[in-house]
C-alpha positions as CSV (number, residue, x, y, z in Angstrom):
1,X,26.6,34.3,-51.2
2,X,29.9,35.3,-53.0
3,X,29.5,37.8,-55.8
4,X,31.5,37.4,-59.0
5,X,31.1,38.8,-62.5
6,X,30.7,37.6,-66.0
7,X,32.3,39.0,-69.2
8,X,29.1,39.6,-71.1
9,X,28.6,42.7,-73.2
10,X,25.9,45.1,-71.9
11,X,23.9,47.6,-73.7
12,X,22.0,50.7,-72.7
13,X,20.7,54.0,-74.1
14,X,23.1,56.6,-73.2
15,X,20.9,59.4,-74.5
16,X,19.4,60.8,-71.3
17,X,16.5,62.4,-73.4
18,X,15.1,59.0,-74.1
19,X,13.3,56.8,-71.7
20,X,15.5,54.0,-70.4
21,X,13.8,50.7,-69.6
22,X,12.7,49.8,-66.0
23,X,12.7,46.0,-66.3
24,X,15.7,43.7,-66.5
25,X,17.2,42.4,-69.8
26,X,15.5,44.9,-72.1
27,X,18.4,47.1,-72.9
28,X,18.2,48.9,-76.3
29,X,21.5,48.4,-78.2
30,X,22.2,52.1,-79.0
31,X,25.7,52.0,-77.5
32,X,27.4,48.7,-76.9
33,X,30.2,48.7,-74.3
34,X,32.4,46.1,-73.0
35,X,33.1,45.4,-69.4
36,X,36.6,46.1,-68.3
37,X,39.1,44.1,-66.3
38,X,39.7,44.9,-62.7
39,X,42.0,42.3,-61.2
40,X,40.2,38.9,-61.5
41,X,36.9,40.6,-62.2
42,X,35.1,42.3,-65.0
43,X,33.1,45.4,-64.2
44,X,31.1,48.0,-66.0
45,X,33.2,51.0,-67.3
46,X,31.5,53.2,-64.7
47,X,30.4,52.3,-61.2
48,X,28.2,54.1,-58.8
49,X,29.1,55.4,-55.4
50,X,27.0,55.2,-52.3
51,X,28.6,57.8,-50.0
52,X,25.3,59.7,-49.8
53,X,23.4,56.6,-48.5
54,X,23.2,57.2,-44.8
55,X,25.1,60.6,-44.8
56,X,22.9,63.3,-43.1
57,X,25.5,66.0,-42.7
58,X,26.6,66.4,-46.3
59,X,23.9,64.7,-48.4
60,X,20.8,65.1,-46.2
61,X,20.0,61.4,-45.9
62,X,16.8,60.3,-44.4
63,X,15.3,56.8,-44.1
64,X,12.3,58.0,-46.1
65,X,14.7,58.0,-49.1
66,X,15.4,54.3,-48.9
67,X,12.6,53.2,-51.3
68,X,13.9,55.7,-53.9
69,X,17.4,54.5,-53.4
70,X,16.3,50.9,-54.0
71,X,14.6,51.9,-57.2
72,X,17.7,53.8,-58.3
73,X,19.9,50.8,-57.5
74,X,17.6,48.5,-59.6
75,X,17.5,50.9,-62.4
76,X,21.3,51.1,-62.5
77,X,21.7,47.3,-62.5
78,X,19.0,46.8,-65.1
79,X,21.1,49.1,-67.3
80,X,24.3,47.3,-67.0
81,X,26.0,48.8,-63.9
82,X,27.6,46.0,-61.8
83,X,30.2,48.0,-59.7
84,X,29.1,49.6,-56.5
85,X,31.5,51.4,-54.1
86,X,30.8,51.8,-50.4
87,X,32.7,52.0,-47.1
88,X,32.4,50.9,-43.5
89,X,32.5,54.5,-42.5
90,X,29.7,55.7,-44.8
91,X,26.7,56.8,-42.6
92,X,26.6,59.5,-40.0
93,X,25.5,59.4,-36.4
94,X,22.9,56.5,-35.9
95,X,23.2,55.6,-39.5
96,X,26.8,54.6,-39.2
97,X,27.3,51.6,-41.6
98,X,24.0,52.4,-43.4
99,X,25.4,52.5,-46.9
100,X,26.7,48.8,-46.6
101,X,23.4,47.7,-45.0
102,X,21.4,49.3,-47.8
103,X,23.7,48.0,-50.6
104,X,23.5,44.5,-49.2
105,X,19.7,44.7,-48.9
106,X,19.2,46.0,-52.4
107,X,21.4,43.2,-53.9
108,X,19.5,40.6,-52.0
109,X,16.1,41.9,-53.1
110,X,17.0,42.3,-56.8
111,X,14.7,39.9,-58.6
112,X,17.2,38.2,-61.0
113,X,19.6,35.7,-59.3
114,X,22.0,35.7,-62.2
115,X,22.3,39.4,-62.2
116,X,22.7,39.5,-58.4
117,X,25.7,37.2,-58.7
118,X,27.4,39.5,-61.2
119,X,27.4,42.5,-58.9
120,X,30.8,43.5,-57.6
121,X,30.9,45.1,-54.2
122,X,33.9,47.4,-53.5
123,X,34.0,48.5,-49.9
124,X,36.6,50.5,-47.9
125,X,37.9,49.9,-44.4
126,X,38.7,53.0,-42.4
127,X,42.2,53.3,-40.8
128,X,40.7,54.2,-37.5
129,X,43.3,54.8,-34.6
130,X,42.1,51.7,-32.8
131,X,42.8,49.4,-35.7
132,X,46.5,48.9,-35.1
133,X,46.8,45.2,-35.8
134,X,46.2,43.0,-38.8
135,X,43.6,41.1,-36.7
136,X,41.6,44.2,-36.0
137,X,41.5,44.9,-39.7
138,X,40.3,41.5,-40.5
139,X,37.6,42.0,-37.8
140,X,36.5,45.2,-39.6
141,X,36.2,43.2,-42.9
142,X,34.0,40.7,-41.1
143,X,31.9,43.5,-39.9
144,X,31.3,44.6,-43.4
145,X,30.5,41.1,-44.5
146,X,27.8,41.0,-41.8
147,X,26.3,44.3,-42.7
148,X,26.3,43.4,-46.4
149,X,25.2,39.8,-45.6
150,X,27.5,38.3,-48.2
151,X,30.1,35.6,-47.9
152,X,32.8,37.5,-49.9
153,X,33.5,41.1,-50.9
154,X,34.6,41.8,-54.5
155,X,37.3,44.4,-53.6
156,X,38.4,45.2,-50.1
157,X,40.1,48.6,-50.0
158,X,42.1,50.6,-47.4
159,X,40.2,53.8,-47.1
160,X,43.3,55.9,-46.5
161,X,47.0,55.6,-45.6
162,X,48.3,56.5,-42.2
163,X,51.7,57.3,-43.5
164,X,51.2,61.1,-43.0
165,X,50.5,60.9,-39.3
166,X,51.0,57.3,-37.9
167,X,53.6,55.4,-40.0
168,X,53.8,52.4,-37.7
169,X,50.1,51.7,-38.2
170,X,50.6,51.5,-42.0
171,X,52.3,48.1,-42.0
172,X,49.5,46.6,-39.8
173,X,46.9,47.8,-42.4
174,X,48.8,46.2,-45.3
175,X,49.2,43.0,-43.3
176,X,45.5,43.2,-42.7
177,X,44.8,43.3,-46.4
178,X,47.0,40.2,-46.9
179,X,45.2,38.3,-44.2
180,X,41.7,39.1,-45.5
181,X,42.7,38.1,-49.0
182,X,44.4,34.9,-47.7
183,X,41.3,34.0,-45.7
184,X,39.1,34.4,-48.8
185,X,37.1,37.3,-47.3
186,X,37.8,39.4,-50.3
187,X,38.2,38.4,-54.0
188,X,40.8,41.3,-54.5
189,X,42.3,44.2,-52.6
190,X,42.7,47.9,-53.4
191,X,43.6,51.2,-51.9
192,X,42.1,54.7,-51.7
193,X,43.8,58.1,-51.2
194,X,47.2,56.7,-51.8
195,X,49.7,59.1,-53.4
196,X,52.4,58.0,-55.9
197,X,55.1,57.1,-53.5
198,X,52.9,55.1,-51.1
199,X,51.1,53.4,-54.0
200,X,54.4,52.0,-55.3
201,X,55.4,50.9,-51.7
202,X,52.2,49.0,-51.0
203,X,52.1,47.5,-54.5
204,X,55.6,46.1,-54.0
205,X,54.9,44.9,-50.5
206,X,51.7,43.1,-51.4
207,X,53.4,41.6,-54.5
208,X,56.1,40.1,-52.2
209,X,53.4,38.5,-50.2
210,X,51.6,37.0,-53.3
211,X,48.7,39.5,-53.1
212,X,48.1,41.5,-56.4
213,X,47.0,45.1,-55.9
214,X,43.8,45.4,-58.0
215,X,42.7,49.0,-57.8
216,X,43.7,52.5,-56.6
217,X,40.9,54.9,-55.8
218,X,41.6,58.6,-55.9
219,X,39.8,61.9,-56.3
220,X,40.1,62.4,-60.0
221,X,38.3,64.9,-62.3
222,X,38.8,68.0,-64.4
223,X,39.0,69.8,-61.0
224,X,41.4,67.2,-59.5
225,X,43.9,66.4,-62.3
226,X,47.1,67.9,-60.9
227,X,50.6,66.5,-60.9
228,X,49.9,63.8,-58.2
229,X,46.8,62.5,-59.9
230,X,48.4,62.2,-63.3
231,X,51.4,60.5,-61.7
232,X,49.1,58.0,-59.9
233,X,47.5,57.3,-63.3
234,X,50.9,56.6,-64.9
235,X,51.9,54.3,-62.1
236,X,48.6,52.4,-62.3
237,X,49.1,51.9,-66.0
238,X,52.6,50.6,-65.6
239,X,51.7,48.2,-62.8
240,X,48.4,46.9,-64.1
241,X,46.4,48.7,-61.4
242,X,42.9,50.0,-62.2
243,X,42.3,53.6,-61.3
244,X,38.9,54.3,-59.7
245,X,37.9,58.0,-60.0
246,X,35.8,59.2,-57.0
247,X,34.1,62.7,-57.1
248,X,34.3,62.8,-60.9
249,X,31.9,65.7,-60.8
250,X,33.7,67.5,-58.0
251,X,30.9,67.1,-55.5
252,X,28.5,68.6,-58.1
253,X,30.6,71.6,-59.2
254,X,30.9,70.1,-62.6
255,X,27.2,69.5,-63.1
256,X,26.7,73.0,-64.5
257,X,23.6,73.4,-62.4
258,X,25.0,75.7,-59.6
259,X,25.8,79.4,-59.7
260,X,27.1,81.9,-57.1
261,X,23.4,82.8,-56.5
262,X,22.1,79.2,-56.5
263,X,24.1,77.1,-54.2
264,X,23.5,73.7,-52.5
265,X,22.6,73.7,-48.8
266,X,25.1,72.9,-46.0
267,X,28.9,72.6,-46.2
268,X,28.9,72.1,-50.0
269,X,27.4,75.5,-50.4
270,X,30.3,77.1,-48.4
271,X,32.8,75.3,-50.6
272,X,31.1,76.1,-53.9
273,X,30.9,79.8,-52.9
274,X,34.7,79.8,-52.9
275,X,35.4,77.8,-56.0
276,X,32.6,78.5,-58.5
277,X,33.6,82.1,-59.4
278,X,36.9,80.7,-60.8
279,X,35.4,78.0,-62.9
280,X,34.0,80.0,-65.8
281,X,36.5,78.8,-68.4
282,X,36.0,75.2,-67.6
283,X,32.3,75.3,-67.3
284,X,32.0,77.2,-70.6
285,X,34.1,74.6,-72.4
286,X,32.0,71.8,-70.9
287,X,28.9,73.5,-72.1
288,X,30.2,74.0,-75.6
289,X,31.2,70.4,-76.0
290,X,28.0,69.1,-74.4
291,X,25.9,71.2,-76.8
292,X,27.9,70.0,-79.8
293,X,27.8,66.4,-78.8
294,X,24.1,66.6,-77.8
295,X,25.1,65.5,-74.3
296,X,24.9,67.2,-70.9
297,X,27.7,68.9,-68.9
298,X,28.0,66.1,-66.4
299,X,28.2,63.5,-69.1
300,X,31.0,65.3,-70.7
301,X,32.9,65.7,-67.3
302,X,32.5,61.9,-66.5
303,X,33.4,60.9,-70.0
304,X,36.8,62.8,-69.6
305,X,37.6,60.4,-66.7
306,X,36.8,57.3,-68.8
307,X,38.9,58.7,-71.7
308,X,41.8,59.0,-69.3
309,X,41.5,55.3,-68.4
310,X,39.7,55.6,-65.1
311,X,36.5,54.0,-63.9
312,X,34.4,56.9,-62.5
313,X,32.0,56.2,-59.5
314,X,29.6,59.2,-59.4
315,X,27.2,59.1,-56.6
316,X,23.5,58.5,-57.2
317,X,20.4,59.1,-55.1
318,X,17.7,59.2,-57.8
319,X,16.8,57.5,-61.0
320,X,17.2,60.9,-62.7
321,X,20.8,61.0,-61.6
322,X,21.5,57.4,-62.6
323,X,20.0,58.0,-66.1
324,X,22.1,61.2,-66.4
325,X,25.3,59.4,-65.5
326,X,24.6,56.4,-67.8
327,X,24.8,58.9,-70.7
328,X,28.5,59.3,-70.1
329,X,29.3,55.8,-71.2
330,X,29.4,54.3,-74.8
331,X,31.2,57.2,-76.5
332,X,34.4,59.0,-76.3
333,X,35.6,62.6,-76.4
334,X,38.0,63.4,-79.3
335,X,41.6,64.3,-78.7
336,X,40.9,67.9,-79.5
337,X,38.0,68.0,-77.0
338,X,40.2,66.5,-74.3
339,X,42.9,69.2,-75.0
340,X,40.2,71.9,-74.9
341,X,38.8,70.7,-71.6
342,X,42.3,70.4,-70.0
343,X,43.4,73.8,-71.2
344,X,40.1,75.2,-69.8
345,X,40.8,73.5,-66.5
346,X,44.2,74.9,-66.3
347,X,42.8,78.4,-67.1
348,X,40.3,78.1,-64.2
349,X,42.1,79.5,-61.1
350,X,40.2,77.5,-58.6
351,X,40.6,73.8,-57.9
352,X,38.8,71.2,-55.8
353,X,40.1,70.9,-52.3
354,X,42.0,67.6,-52.1
355,X,41.4,65.0,-49.6
356,X,43.5,65.6,-46.5
357,X,44.3,61.9,-46.2
358,X,45.9,61.6,-49.6
359,X,49.7,60.9,-49.2
360,X,52.5,61.6,-51.5
């Protein structure tokens, strides 16, 4: 089945203190919001990321979580979310590809056919060293289609550029995108972790081949809003490319729930130990605005992304997280609040470590 989208307006209660509905098509009209255009599709102004689905190393995934993940997925869809981001490399060890498998399963088992058909899958294809020809990249796309068990992917994305370490491979990846688009395997194409210069290059290359570049996914948040990120945003605006913001909460640093004495387990804890002590100005401003707005710190942080024209894709593992994230949509920070947050971010000496694959 090929998944497309409609342009209907969705409603949901963005106040996380209230009980959101658990059955389809009973959305309380507290905050109306329109879907936004992404290439030929219309998507919710926020999507959800599925990096954690299958990742044992960083997120502690276990198969016993699958039923909770499915309930979380259903809850998100029932409340208007129709964009889900995944990747063929999501899932560690024996769970390699698990994120795509679970997402496909949850879509197939969602009870309302019309709603299923409105879901947009955005998956990413890894630029592995052995994928050196367009045909190998098309084969990777077919592998994702098989795991997802769909006939067409909404947005097929390059997971990263090889320009920094294997420039000859880059052109093969671009030609792979063209081939999967021309064969109808994907409805649109996008990139991830492309810096300003490479973004313009691939846009122009694809345009010359008759393939529009739909989206550019980049690490984008109040902890990742440096010169490159803002330049990417300007390029996207000028070329009609939709910016997708991954890690809008800085892996959890911008949730406000962690302190130097209360850290998450695993690699994130080591990272947070280095960064958290320098985030006091930013976290304080987020807290002040959240209290004034009767929102939460994560909702304010995600809304900053939306106000900057991006589609954030926070990760979700539980209904509680999904409900929290939903409260970020349907309202907008004022210009003064945006300036306050950006000043506080500039006054916070620590920034999020940037993805090593992002190019210039």
